Every structure is written in structure tokens, then in C-alpha cells.
C-alpha positions in Angstrom: -6.0 277.1 303.7 -3.3 279.8 304.2 -1.8 281.3 301.1 1.9 281.8 300.8 2.8 285.4 300.8 5.1 287.0 298.3 8.4 288.0 299.8 8.8 291.7 299.9 12.2 291.4 298.2 10.3 290.7 294.9 8.2 293.9 295.4 11.3 296.0 295.8 12.9 294.3 292.8 9.8 295.0 290.7 9.9 298.7 291.8 13.6 298.9 290.9 12.8 297.4 287.5 10.4 300.3 286.9 13.0 302.8 288.0 15.7 301.4 285.7 13.2 301.1 282.9 12.4 304.8 283.1 16.1 305.7 283.5 16.9 303.8 280.4 14.2 305.8 278.6 15.8 309.0 279.7 19.2 307.9 278.5 17.7 307.0 275.1 16.1 310.5 274.7 19.2 312.3 273.1 19.0 310.1 270.0 15.7 311.8 269.1 16.7 315.3 270.2 20.0 315.8 268.4 18.6 316.7 264.9 15.7 318.9 266.2 18.2 320.9 268.4 20.6 321.2 265.5 17.8 322.6 263.3 16.3 325.0 265.9 19.4 326.5 267.5 22.0 326.0 264.7 24.2 324.1 267.2 26.7 321.7 265.6 26.3 318.0 266.1 29.7 318.0 267.7 28.5 320.5 270.3 25.4 318.6 271.1 27.4 315.3 271.2 29.7 317.0 273.7 26.9 317.4 276.1 25.8 313.8 275.6 29.4 312.7 276.2 29.5 314.6 279.4 26.3 312.9 280.4 27.8 309.5 279.7 31.0 310.2 281.6 29.1 311.4 284.7 26.8 308.5 284.4 29.7 306.1 284.8 31.7 308.0 287.4 28.9 308.7 289.7 28.2 305.0 290.2 30.6 304.2 293.1 29.6 307.4 294.9 25.9 306.6 294.5 26.5 303.2 296.0 28.2 304.9 299.0 25.3 307.3 299.3 22.9 304.4 299.4 24.9 302.8 302.2 25.0 306.0 304.2 21.6 307.5 303.6 19.5 304.6 302.3 18.3 303.3 298.9 14.9 305.0 299.1 16.1 308.5 300.0 19.0 308.4 297.4 16.7 307.2 294.6 14.0 309.8 295.3 16.6 312.6 295.2 18.2 311.3 292.0 14.9 311.0 290.3 14.0 314.5 291.3 17.3 315.7 289.8 16.5 313.9 286.5 13.0 315.4 286.3 14.3 318.9 287.0 17.2 318.6 284.5 15.0 317.2 281.7 12.3 319.8 282.3 14.7 322.7 282.3 15.8 321.8 278.7 12.6 323.3 277.5 13.8 326.7 278.5 17.4 326.6 277.2 18.7 328.9 274.6 22.5 328.7 275.0 24.9 325.8 274.8 26.1 326.2 278.4 22.5 325.4 279.4 22.5 322.2 277.4 25.7 321.1 279.1 24.4 322.1 282.5 20.9 320.6 282.3 21.4 317.5 280.2 25.1 316.9 280.7 25.4 317.5 284.4 22.0 317.2 286.1 20.7 314.3 284.0 24.1 312.6 283.9 24.3 312.7 287.7 20.7 311.5 288.2 20.8 308.7 285.7 24.2 307.5 287.0 22.6 307.1 290.4 19.6 305.2 289.1 21.6 302.7 287.0 23.2 299.3 287.4 24.7 300.2 290.8 21.2 300.6 292.2 20.3 297.1 290.9 23.5 295.6 292.3 22.9 297.2 295.7 19.3 296.0 296.0 20.2 292.5 294.9 23.0 292.3 297.4 20.9 293.6 300.2 17.6 291.9 299.6 18.5 288.5 298.1 20.7 285.6 299.1 19.1 283.1 296.7 18.4 283.9 293.0 20.8 286.8 293.0 22.0 286.1 289.4 18.4 285.8 288.1 17.3 289.0 289.7 20.4 290.9 288.5 19.7 289.6 285.0 16.1 290.8 285.0 17.1 294.3 286.4 19.9 294.6 283.8 17.6 293.6 281.0 15.3 296.5 281.9 17.8 298.9 280.2 17.1 297.2 276.9 13.4 297.1 277.6 13.4 300.8 278.4 14.8 301.7 275.0 12.3 299.4 273.3 9.4 301.0 275.2 10.4 304.6 275.0 12.2 305.2 271.7 9.4 304.6 269.2 7.0 306.8 271.3 9.6 309.6 271.8 10.5 309.5 268.1 6.8 309.9 267.2 6.3 312.8 269.6 9.3 314.6 268.2 8.1 314.2 264.7 4.5 315.3 265.3 4.7 317.7 268.3 8.3 318.9 268.4 11.2 318.1 270.7 9.8 320.0 273.7 7.0 317.6 273.9 9.6 314.9 274.3 11.4 316.5 277.2 8.1 317.5 278.9 6.8 313.9 278.6 10.0 312.3 279.9 10.2 314.8 282.8 6.5 314.1 283.7 7.0 310.3 283.6 10.0 310.5 286.0 8.1 312.9 288.3 5.2 310.5 288.5 7.3 307.5 289.7 8.9 309.5 292.6 5.9 309.0 294.9 5.7 305.4 293.8 9.4 304.9 294.9 8.8 306.7 298.2 5.8 304.4 298.9 7.2 301.1 297.8 11.0 301.2 298.4 12.4 300.0 301.7 16.1 300.2 302.5 16.5 296.8 304.2 14.5 293.6 304.8 14.4 294.3 308.5 12.3 297.4 307.7 9.4 295.1 306.9 10.3 292.5 309.5 11.8 290.0 307.1 15.2 288.4 306.2 16.8 288.6 302.8 15.1 286.3 300.3 16.7 282.8 300.7 18.6 283.7 303.9 19.0 281.1 306.6 17.3 281.8 310.0 19.3 284.1 312.2 20.9 286.0 309.4 20.9 289.7 310.2 21.0 292.7 307.9 24.3 294.5 307.5 24.6 297.5 309.8 24.2 300.9 308.0 27.5 302.6 307.1 28.0 305.8 309.0 31.2 307.0 307.4 31.5 309.9 304.9 30.1 308.6 301.5 33.0 310.2 299.6 35.6 308.6 301.8 33.7 305.3 301.7 33.7 305.3 297.9 37.4 306.1 297.7 38.3 303.7 300.5 36.5 300.9 298.7 38.4 301.7 295.6 41.7 301.7 297.5 41.0 298.3 299.0 39.8 296.8 295.7 42.7 298.3 293.7 45.1 296.1 295.7 43.5 293.0 294.1 44.5 291.8 290.7 41.1 290.3 290.1 39.5 293.8 290.4 41.6 295.1 287.6 40.8 292.1 285.5 37.1 292.7 286.0 37.5 296.5 285.3 39.6 295.8 282.2 37.1 293.3 280.8 34.2 295.7 281.5 36.2 298.5 279.7 36.2 296.2 276.7 32.5 295.5 277.2 31.7 299.2 277.1 33.9 299.9 274.1 32.3 297.1 272.0 28.6 297.7 273.0 27.5 301.2 273.9 30.5 302.9 272.4 30.9 301.1 269.1 27.7 299.3 268.1 25.3 301.5 270.0 26.8 304.7 268.5 27.9 303.6 265.0 25.9 300.7 263.7 23.1 302.9 262.2 25.5 305.3 260.3 27.5 302.2 259.2 24.3 300.7 257.8 23.6 304.0 256.0 27.1 303.8 254.5 26.0 300.5 252.9 22.8 302.0 251.5 20.5 300.7 254.2 17.7 303.2 255.2 17.9 304.8 258.6 14.5 303.4 259.8 15.6 299.8 258.8 18.9 300.3 260.5 17.2 301.4 263.7 15.0 298.3 263.5 18.2 296.3 263.8 18.9 297.9 267.2 15.3 297.2 268.2 15.8 293.5 267.4 19.0 293.5 269.4 17.1 295.0 272.3 14.5 292.2 272.2 17.1 289.5 272.2 19.2 291.3 274.8 16.2 291.1 277.1 16.2 287.3 276.6 20.0 286.9 276.8 20.6 289.0 279.9 17.8 287.4 281.8 19.1 283.9 280.8 22.6 285.0 281.8 21.3 285.8 285.3 19.8 282.4 285.6 23.0 280.8 284.4 25.2 282.7 286.8 23.3 281.1 289.7 24.3 277.7 288.4 27.6 277.9 286.6 31.1 279.3 287.0 30.8 283.0 286.1 34.4 283.1 284.7 33.4 280.5 282.0 30.2 282.4 281.3 32.2 285.6 280.6 34.7 283.6 278.5 31.8 282.5 276.2 30.1 285.8 276.2 33.2 287.8 275.2 34.4 285.1 272.8 31.0 284.9 271.0 30.7 288.7 270.9 34.2 288.8 269.3 33.1 286.3 266.6 30.0 288.3 265.9 32.0 291.5 265.4 34.5 289.8 263.1 31.5 288.5 261.1 29.9 292.0 260.8 31.9 293.3 257.8 30.8 290.2 255.8 27.2 290.6 257.0 27.0 294.0 255.4 27.7 292.4 252.0 25.0 289.7 252.4 21.6 290.5 250.8 19.1 289.0 253.2 20.2 287.2 256.3 23.5 288.8 257.1 22.5 291.7 259.4 19.4 290.1 260.9 21.6 287.1 261.9 24.1 289.5 263.5 21.3 291.4 265.3 20.0 288.2 266.9 23.4 286.7 267.7 24.9 289.9 269.0 21.7 291.0 270.8 21.7 287.8 273.0 25.1 288.9 274.2 24.7 292.7 274.4 24.8 293.1 278.2 24.7 289.5 279.3 28.1 290.1 280.9 26.6 292.1 283.8 25.2 289.3 286.1 28.4 287.2 286.2 30.5 290.4 286.6 28.4 291.4 289.6 28.8 288.0 291.2 32.6 287.9 290.6 33.0 291.4 292.0 31.3 290.4 295.2 33.4 287.2 295.4 36.6 289.3 294.8 36.2 292.2 297.2 33.7 290.8 299.6 30.0 291.6 300.2 30.6 294.9 302.1 32.6 296.6 299.3 30.9 294.7 296.5 28.3 297.3 295.4 30.8 300.2 295.5 33.5 298.2 293.7 31.0 297.3 291.0 30.3 301.0 290.7 34.0 301.6 289.9 33.9 298.8 287.4 30.8 300.4 285.7 32.9 303.6 285.5 35.5 301.6 283.6 32.7 300.4 281.3 31.6 303.9 280.5 35.2 305.1 279.9 35.5 302.2 277.5 32.2 303.3 275.8 33.7 306.8 275.3 36.9 305.4 273.8 35.0 303.1 271.5 32.7 305.8 270.2 35.5 308.2 269.6 37.9 305.6 268.2 35.4 304.3 265.6 34.6 307.9 264.6 38.2 308.6 264.0 38.7 305.4 262.0 35.6 306.2 259.8 36.8 309.8 259.2 40.3 308.8 258.3 39.7 305.6 256.3 36.1 306.1 255.1 35.2 302.7 256.4 34.3 301.1 259.8 35.8 297.7 258.9 39.0 298.2 261.0 37.0 299.2 264.0 34.8 296.1 263.8 37.9 293.9 263.4 39.8 295.5 266.3 36.7 295.2 268.5 36.4 291.5 267.7 40.0 291.0 268.6 39.9 292.8 272.0 36.8 290.8 272.8 38.8 287.6 272.3 41.5 289.1 274.6 38.8 289.8 277.3 37.6 286.2 277.0 41.1 285.0 278.0 41.6 287.6 280.7 38.5 286.6 282.6 39.7 283.1 283.0 42.6 284.4 285.1 40.2 285.7 287.8 40.5 283.8 291.0 43.6 282.0 290.0 45.8 283.4 292.8 45.3 284.1 296.5 43.7 287.5 297.1 46.6 289.2 299.0 46.9 291.4 300.9 43.6 291.0 302.7 40.9 293.6 302.5 41.1 294.2 306.2 44.7 295.3 306.0 45.9 292.3 308.1 49.2 290.7 307.0 49.2 287.0 306.2 50.6 284.8 308.8 
């Protein structure tokens, strides 16, 4: 009896999961390096945070150009080069002795590398290799970012405590270097490279032809075409709010906010770990749901429920037992569940050809929002000695986002992306 073969699309998706897992571990590393660098070199926390901020900005802005590079030069080649940049950048931090080196190695090199091996990589692979189960696969790949933090952070923190911060950077660089030959061996650019069609594609469906235009012009051209569409701006605006209320606000300020309320740092970090666990569940489920339900309504519920969770947070700090754990579970399920339906709506809005690059620009908006959220909450805490206004404002803008996403697709998408005038 012949056995049914596993479609190679699932092999590529599993390999991408590993890459995104490791990339998430790299992005989580600064949280265990800040204090050791501060102690050894006497650098201020503001200076070190400046390098991390540069990393985050480049991480977001490089996305659309990375998608264009993947179209022009292939997924495998682009990923191998980006992983090499990450490995070199992290390894070089062992030899730094001046702030400009921190900005160059961690801010620029690691920022560029991790920005290429991020959500845009997942969106490109899902678009190219899958017709069926796109939402589910995108949910799994997105969830790898939470899994990476869960896997790496406890180990990296232990290394820093017992063997010093250089052991952390050397270990991370070695892990990234080890997966480079794995990527080169397993990755394939298109289903036709292995004599297959995209998973779930009907017979006769051909791969999209490789793009031969300049990657920079392609990225900017896709932005120009997408920018003519109102729905693109609604998606970018909602993802700006997403970044401001997740990575920027909660990811940066929840632990110090807990410490303001007398909660020990280790216990506060445990809340983030709980969020990561439930985010893995919530984002994977979101991918499954986006294959079956209207993505606009999914985003409506995600942003609305996140807003309620943030409005509840000030009261949660005052509860003795269940307040913060309940927030961690509820908020964690919704942490990045917005990604799969946003990817689907982006493709529907701008078309499959420009979809991955347009999503890269939307991710850039997400990271700008994260920067605004982190800075804004810090200013509020410094000026008022409380985070409460920041939580409340974040909850309100999430409610605004829940209304905005329902406007997507309400009007004809004019003018057309091809530049043709309507009859």
C-alpha cells in the first residue's frame, strides 16, 4: 500500500518556523544584556536603549525591502545572507569597547538581519507555497516569535548570571550560525523547484514568475500602488496601534509597572512568560479562524478585547491574587493574534503580487507604533509617576482600531493597481 507523501510546503514551513524561532531569540537578547553592559562599561541605560531602539526601527523598516529582495533573489539566498549578518553582528559585540560599536553591531547589523528574518519572511513563504491553510500556517509562524522568547530567555538569563554577558552573545551567534547550512539545505524558493504545485492549488496553477526589477524600486513601487488605497492605510493604522499597545507598551513597561506596585522582578517576568504561552495558543487559533471567518470581524474582536484588557489593568494591580494572572491569560491570547487576519486582508486589498511587500510596509507601521508606545509610556511615567493614563489611552485607541478595521473593504478599490482608469 502506497503511503501518502508530505507536501514539501510543510517542510519549508517547518524550516521557516525554526528560523523565526531563532530570530525571536536574538531580538529577546537585549533584555538580559542591558544591565551587564551598564555595569561593565558604565554606559547609561538611555545610551544602551538607543542602540536597541535603532535595532527596532531598522527591524521594521527593512521588511518591505526584504520582501522585494526575496522576490528578486529568492527566499533561500536572502535568508542565508541575513542570518550571516545576524551571526556576525552578534559575535562582534564580544569585542566592542565604545558606544559607536554597540550602535553599529547591535543596532545596525542585527537590526537589518532580524528585520529580514521576520514576519515578512513568513508572509512571503505562506503566499508562495500555500493556497489552502494559509491562515493556519501564518498563525503558526507568527506564534514562533512568542515561542522563541519562551525558549531562549530563561537560558540566556542563566548564562548571563553564571558566565557573563559575553557567553550570551557567543551562544546566540553560534546558534544562528548553525542554522545557516540547515536553511541552505532545506529551503526552496518555489514549489516548482521540487516539481510540485503550491499546497492546495488546483491542477494547472503555475508559480508566479520571478521579479527581475530592482528590489529598491520594487519596494517603493509597491508602496506607491498600495498608498492609493484607503484600505492599506486602515490596515497600517490599525497595525500602528497594535505595535503601540503590545511591544511598545506592555512588552517594555509591564515589568517596571509591576515593580512600582511592589511585585518582584522575577514574578513580573513570569507574567510575560505566561503571556507568551497563551499567545502561542491564541495566534495559532487566530490563523485557523482566519481561514474560516471574515478577517475584519476577527480584528474587531481582537482589538476590542485587547482594549478591555488594558482598561482592566489598573484595577488588576490592586487585586491581591487573580488580577494580574487573569490579565496575563486574557491579554496573552490576543498578543499578536492580529497578524494572520492582517496578512489575509493585505493580500485581498493590494493583490497577491504586491501582498508580501505591502505587508512589509504595514509591519514598518507596527514598529513605529511600538517606538511611540514605548516612548510615550515612559514620558507619562516620568511626568506623572504612574502608568495609569498610558494603560487607559492604550485601551481607548484599541477600541478605535476595532471600529476602523470594519471599514476595510467597504468601498471600491479605485484607482486600480494596474494604473488603468475605470470605464
